N, C-alpha and C positions, 0 to 999 in steps of 0.2 A: 352731687354729693363725691368730695373727695375720698379717697380711702382715707387719710389723715384723720379730717370731719370725722367721716364711720367710726374710726376707729377711738376718738376725742369723746364722741355722743355713749359709745359701750361703756368708756372707761366712767365717767361722769356716771352711768346707772348703778354700776359699780360698787362706784362711792357712795352714791344715795343707800345703796344694800348695805354698805357698810358700816354706815350710823346708826341703818337700826340693829345692827349685830352689836355694834358695840353696845347703845343703849340697853338693850336685851340681853346682852351678857352683864353690865354692870348691877340691872335688876335682877338678875339668877342669881350672880354671887351675894348680893346682898340679903335674898330672903332666903336663901339654900342656909338648910341649920349646920353650925359650925360645935363641933361637942371639944370639949378640952379634956384627953387621958392623961391625968395625973399621973399613971402607974409609967408611963413611957418616958425617959432617961430626956433632959433637954435636949442632948446632941442628937437626938432624932425627932423629926415631927411628931408631935403631937397633938395637933388639931386634926379630926376627922370628920369628912360632912357625916349628917345624917340623914337619918332616910325622911325621903321627901313628901311631900303630902300631895296630891293630884296635881294640884293650879299648878306648882313649882315645877312637877315631873313633864306639865304641857308646855309651861313656858321655856324650859331646857329644850323641848323637844324641835318646838320653833325656830329657836335661834341656832339651837346645834343646826338643821334642816337650811338655814339661811345661811350660815359660815360654809356648809360645804360645798352646797351651788355655789357661793361668791369663792373660795377656796379654787373648786375644780375651772371654772371662768376665765380664775386671774391666772394660775398655773399656766393653761393654754397661751395666753398672749404673754408672758413672761419667756414661757419657751423658745416661743416664737423672734418677740422681738429684742430679751434682753435674757440670752443665754446665759449668760456672766453671772446674769443673778439668779441664777433658777436654785441653787444650792444652798442661799442665803434665805431666799424665801421658802422653801420645802423645811429648812432647819426649824425653823419658828413655827411649822405646823403641829409639830407633837414631838415629843420625848420618847423615840422607841427606846430607851432603854428603861423608861419606867422607874427614874430617879422623884427623888422629890425636891428636886435644886433645879433641875435644867426643864422645865416645862414647856409646851410650844399652848398656843392659842386655842387648839381643839382641847386640850388637858384640863385648859380651866373651864370651858364650856364643858364639858362631861365629867364635871367636878369628879376627876380620876385620881389625885393623889389626895396625901394626907399635908397638912400645911405644919411650918412651922412656927405660925402667929397666927390667934386668931383676931388680928387687926383686920376686920373687913374692906378700909378704905388703902390700904396697904397689898392686899391681895386684887383688887379691881384695879390696883396702878398698875400690878404685875399684868396681868393682864392687860390690860391697853396699849402698854411698851410693847409686847409682843406680838400685837395684833397693829401696833404702827408703825411698824418694821416694814410689815407687808404690807401695807394699804403705801407707805411711803413709795413702795418699790416699784407698785401698781404705777401709782403716780408719776413717776418719770417716762414712762413709757412712750406717750405723745412728742414729748420732747426731743428722744433720743431718734423714733420714729420720724422726726422732721429733717435733725440734723444727718442723716444717714438717705431719706431722701433729696435733701439737698446735694447732697456729698454725690449718688447717683446721677443726679441732672448732670452735677459737672462735669463729671467722666464722660456720661453721652455727648454734652455741646461741645467739651473738649475732644470727643473720637470726633464730630462730624464735622467742625472745624477743620481739624489738620487733612481729614478724607476730604475735602471740599478743594482745601489749597491745594493737596499734590495731585488732586485729578485738572484744577487750572493751571498747575504748569505741565504738566502732562500736554491739554488739549493747547497749549502757547508752543510747545517743542512741534508739535504736530501742524501745526501752521492755521491752528484757528484762532486767532486772539479775541474776535467778538465774544464768542462764548466760553475762552477762558477769564475772558473780565467779566462777566456776567457771573462765572463760579466763584470768583476772587470775591464778589462785592456779594454774593449770598451769607460765604464764610465770617466777611466783616459784619452783615448784620446780625449774623445769629450770637457773632461773640459781643456784638452790643448790647442784645436783649440778654443777654446770662451776664453779662455786667448790670443791668438793672436788676434783674431778676436776685443777684446775689447780694446788692447793696439798697437794698427797697425802693426802687426806685418805678414808677407809673408808666405807664406805655400801652397806646391801644395796638390790638393785635396787628394790624395791618402798615404800622407805624416802619417806615423803610432809615435809611440809615442815619441822613440829616436830622430827622425830628426826634431820634434814640440818641443823635451824639449832643442835641439842644438839652433832652433831657438831662441827661449825665454832666452835661456843663452846667447846669443851672443848680443840679444837688453836688455839685466840685467835685466829682467823680473825673470827670475831667477839666484839664487846665488849656488854658486860651491857645496853646499853639498847640494842644492834642485837639481841640475842636476843629482848627483851621485844616490840620491834616487832613481828619477824617472828611470834612467838608471836600477837599481837593480830591482826595481820592473816589467819594461818591459822585464826583462830577468827571471824573474818567469813566467810570462803573455805568453812570446814565447814558454815554456814548456809546460802550459796546452795546447798550439796549436799542440803540436808533442809528439812524442810516447818517449819522454824524461822521466826517474824518477821524477817525482812531491810527496812532501809530501804532506800530510794533516798542515804540521804545516807553510807548504811555503805557501800554497793558503788563509788561515788563517791569517795568516802574510799580505799578497797580498793586501785581502779585508781592514783588517784594515785601513792599511796604505792610499792605496786610498781613503778612506771614510776619515780620518785624512785629507789628502791632501786637498781633494777639498771643 
């Protein structure tokens, strides 16, 4: 199982836990007594949470426990994979100023603040909105991780190909044309596999230059002239690996054309 697959599985587990938290949070807010305080001005929050029964207290403990676990695990993932979203994620956790306006998800679950309204559906909606922002940030991680992994693979592949071509040029200048041609062929094959990966073209691990080029041609990634060019380069590369006659000009052409192609 790849790192991305493991990451997706963990986030799916956290999303299932988030569903439980949202359901429990809605039930908690619906059941908790909310009392209107007539002596408080309408300019201030004039609804206060009342004393909870033992059943509601137990429900609250369970939901808060689940949320704290979810938050702690989600925070670590966001810190590692989406550091640019860390502050926004934390912002919707709690209101450190203890105001009655800017509440976080945990403030709703712990029934900390007075409310401006006694409309339970509206309070529930506000809680869900806060929690949904956090959930959305977490759920975006796999896509971001895949993009980062793909970019890393591209960088590694590009660096590998560039190094192989440079070494092929050095071998050619040192009088080792067969080794130089073989190395240029390795660079070309790696580049074709990268093209397949980047464009979702399937291939077998042991596929060499020609099968890879055919697959890319069928997927309309290479045109007919590019296919024929690659096939020609593959024929020179094959000469380098076998006791066939090979000229210095052919190897020089192979290295130059591979460098141009990639």
